[in-house]
C-alpha positions in Angstrom: 15.3 -12.5 -5.5 15.0 -14.6 -2.0 15.3 -13.7 1.9 13.9 -14.1 4.8 11.6 -12.2 7.9 10.5 -13.4 11.3 8.9 -12.4 14.3 8.6 -13.3 17.6 6.3 -13.4 20.1 6.9 -14.2 23.9 4.6 -16.3 26.0 4.3 -17.3 30.0 3.6 -20.7 29.1 6.2 -24.0 28.6 7.2 -24.6 25.3 6.0 -27.9 25.2 2.7 -26.8 25.7 3.2 -24.0 22.5 4.6 -26.9 21.0 1.4 -29.6 21.1 -1.0 -27.1 19.4 2.6 -25.3 16.9 3.6 -29.0 15.9 0.2 -30.7 14.9 -3.0 -30.3 13.2 -4.5 -28.3 15.6 -2.7 -25.1 14.6 -4.5 -25.3 11.0 -8.0 -26.0 13.0 -6.3 -23.1 15.8 -6.3 -20.0 12.5 -9.6 -21.4 11.3 -11.1 -20.5 14.3 -9.8 -17.8 14.7 -9.9 -16.3 11.5 -13.3 -16.8 9.8 -12.8 -14.3 8.1 -9.0 -15.4 6.1 -9.4 -19.1 6.3 -12.7 -21.4 5.6 -12.0 -24.3 6.2 -8.8 -27.2 5.7 -8.4 -30.4 4.7 -6.1 -33.3 5.9 -5.3 -34.7 2.2 -2.0 -36.9 3.2 -0.8 -38.1 6.6 -0.9 -37.7 10.8 -0.2 -33.9 11.5 3.8 -35.5 11.2 6.5 -35.1 8.1 5.3 -35.8 4.9 1.3 -34.8 5.9 -0.1 -32.8 3.1 -3.5 -30.1 4.3 -5.0 -28.4 1.9 -6.3 -24.9 3.4 -9.2 -22.8 2.3 -9.6 -19.3 1.9 -12.9 -17.5 3.3 -15.0 -16.4 0.7 -14.3 -12.7 -0.4 -10.4 -13.0 0.3 -8.0 -12.0 -2.5 -6.0 -14.7 -4.7 -6.1 -17.8 -4.9 -8.7 -19.7 -3.5 -7.0 -22.3 -1.8 -2.9 -23.4 -0.6 -1.5 -26.8 0.1 1.4 -27.3 2.5 3.4 -29.7 2.8 5.0 -30.5 6.5 8.8 -31.3 5.5 10.1 -31.0 9.0 8.2 -31.5 12.5 10.6 -32.1 15.5 9.1 -32.6 18.5 12.6 -32.0 20.1 13.7 -29.1 18.4 10.6 -27.9 18.4 10.9 -26.7 14.5 8.2 -27.5 11.9 9.1 -26.9 8.5 5.7 -26.2 6.4 6.6 -24.6 2.4 3.6 -24.0 0.0 3.6 -26.9 -2.4 1.4 -26.0 -5.1 -1.6 -22.9 -4.6 -1.5 -19.0 -2.8 1.7 -17.3 -2.8 2.9 -19.9 -5.6 -0.1 -18.1 -8.3 1.0 -14.8 -7.1 4.5 -14.6 -7.7 6.3 -16.8 -5.0 8.7 -19.3 -6.9 9.2 -20.7 -3.2 7.2 -20.2 0.6 8.8 -21.8 3.1 7.2 -21.3 6.7 8.5 -22.2 9.7 7.8 -22.7 13.5 9.7 -22.9 16.2 9.1 -23.1 20.2 12.2 -21.7 22.4 12.8 -22.3 26.3 13.3 -19.3 27.9 17.0 -19.3 29.6 15.6 -20.3 33.5 11.7 -20.2 33.0 10.7 -23.3 31.9 7.2 -20.8 31.9 8.1 -18.8 29.4 9.0 -19.2 26.2 8.9 -17.8 22.8 7.5 -18.0 19.6 8.9 -17.2 16.4 7.5 -17.2 12.8 9.3 -17.0 9.6 8.7 -16.7 6.5 11.2 -17.9 3.8 10.5 -16.8 -0.1 12.2 -16.8 -3.2 10.2 -14.6 -5.3 9.9 -15.0 -9.3 8.2 -12.2 -10.2 9.6 -8.8 -7.6 6.5 -6.9 -8.0 5.3 -9.5 -5.7 7.5 -8.8 -3.1 4.8 -6.8 -0.9 3.1 -9.8 -0.1 5.8 -10.8 2.1 5.2 -7.9 4.7 1.6 -8.7 4.7 2.4 -12.7 5.0 4.7 -12.8 8.0 2.0 -10.4 9.8 0.4 -13.2 9.1 1.9 -16.2 10.1 2.2 -13.5 13.1 -1.5 -13.3 14.2 -1.3 -17.5 13.7 1.0 -17.1 16.2 -0.5 -14.8 18.5 -3.8 -17.2 18.2 -1.9 -20.4 18.9 -0.5 -18.1 22.3 -4.1 -17.1 23.1 -5.9 -20.2 22.8 -2.9 -22.2 24.8 -3.1 -19.2 28.0 -6.4 -20.5 27.7 -6.3 -24.1 28.1 -3.2 -23.9 30.7 -5.5 -21.5 32.6 -8.4 -24.2 32.4 -6.2 -27.4 33.5 -4.5 -25.1 36.8 
């Protein structure tokens, strides 16, 4: 079984401002800071935040499931503001997923330079169909991270303007 699920979030800051966090390693730090009950930290194993970067994300003690996962940034496109990051080891790959790719986008709203749409998508292939309930919880978690990024960027925007 394969598919994809997406969530959108409209925010009152520019796509370029959102992308500064979305398209960088800052995204992982924002997630760790916003959700310490879920994430205990991350380590950059290889790279500088662009394509080819590999990070290992550590789950907080007591979080059900694997203690960590690794993601590789396949695409970090600063022009189209798109990031593709498959999980390459651990995490959901140990919970019945054959493939799991996170896609993040920041799209400028037409005619409104100070507004954008954040899109988070999970593209997946299940090895074990009993893992299907994890799809809903994972897109909800991604949406929570999107909101945390938006809150962080809006706060930064308001303190500098």
